[in-house]
N, C-alpha and C positions, 0 to 999 in steps of 0.2 A: 865470478870469473866467466862463467858460461854466457851470462847476459852481455858482458863487455865484448866478448868475441863475436857474438851474434850481431851486436850493434856495429862493431867495426866492419864485419863482412857486408852488412846491409849498406853501410855508408859507402864502402868501396864499390859495391855493385851499383848503387845509386849514382855515384860520380861517373863510373864507367859508362852506364847507359845514357846519362845526360851528355857525356862527351860524344857518344855515338849519334845521338838524336839531334843535338845542337852543335854541328861541327864548327861553325864560325864563332860561337859564343865562348867556348872553353878552349883555351890554348894551353897545351901541356908540352913543355920542352924537356929534353933529356929523356931518360927511360920512363916510359909511360906508367908501368905498373908500380915502380918505386915512388914516383911523384904522387900518384893517386893514393898510395899507401900512406905517405906523409900527410896528404890532405885529409884522408879518412881519420888518421890519428888526431890531427888538429881539430877536426869537427867533433870527434869523440870527447876530447878534452873540453871543448866548448860546452858540449851538452852536459857534461858532468860537473863542471866548475862554474863557468861564467853564466850560462843560461839561467840557472835558478836565481842567482843574484840579480840579473837583469830583469827577470820576470817579476821579482818583488818590487823593484823600482818602477816598473811599468804597469803594476797592478791597477792603480786607479784609472789609467787610460784604457787598459784592457777591459775593465769592468764596464766603463762607459760605452765602449764600442762592441760589447758582447763577444769579446774574444777575437775580433777581426784584426786587432793591432799586434797580435802575437807574431805575425810573420816578420815584423820589423826586426825583432831580435835575431831571426835567422838570416835576414839580409845583412845585418851588421856583422854577423859571424862570418858570412861568406866574404865580405869586404875585408875583414881582419885577416882571414886566411890568405887572401890574395896578397896582402901586405907582408905576411910572415913567410910565405913560401914563394920565392922568386920564380920557380919553375912553373908555377900555376897562375894563370891569369884568366879573368872573365872580361871579355872585350865586347865592344859594340859590334853588331853584325847586320847584314842585309837579309831581310826576310823576303824571299822571292814571290810570295803571294800564294794563295790557295783558293780552290773553288770546290764546293761540295753541295750537292742538291740545290743548285741554283743560287747559293750564297757565295759571293766572291769577296775575298779579302785581298786588297791590292798590295803590291810589293812596297816595302818601306824599310828605311834604315832604323834599326833599334839601337837606342843609345845605351851607354854603360849602366845607368841606373835601372832601366827597364830590363836590360840583359841580366843584371844581378837578380832582379825579382823573378824573371822567367826561369833562370837556372835554379834558384832556391826552391821554387814551386816544383820543378821537375825532379830535383833530387829528393825533396821531402816526400813527394807523392810516391816515388819509387821505394824509398826507405820504409815508409809506412806500409806499403803494400807487401814488401818482403817480410817485414816483421810480423804482419798480420798472417801471412801464409805460414811462417815458421812456428807460430804459437798454436 
């Protein structure tokens, strides 16, 4: 039970931070904390029930790609969550560009698929970091 609560809180914090960092990508309507709680519960249910089954089906591809294909199951989970919870949406957004140490990334429009991938990476990184700190 303690592990489930820790995972729920880490998911909630991950979604909240991703919502703050990527303001155009994640659209939350209604009460923010309530919606993010439902999204965190849905992701928790996905991690407990659907992800193990999906990983078994994707095992041959995952072995061939040395584990790089595992993120597909997380992107599918985020897409299913956007379908199940109408107050939560992951949209395409405009990246204004960035420049760091002489390297310039131009501004561009990020489509919905790449937006799902970016949000899933941001949330998974945050959740993994929080769980690592708590252990």
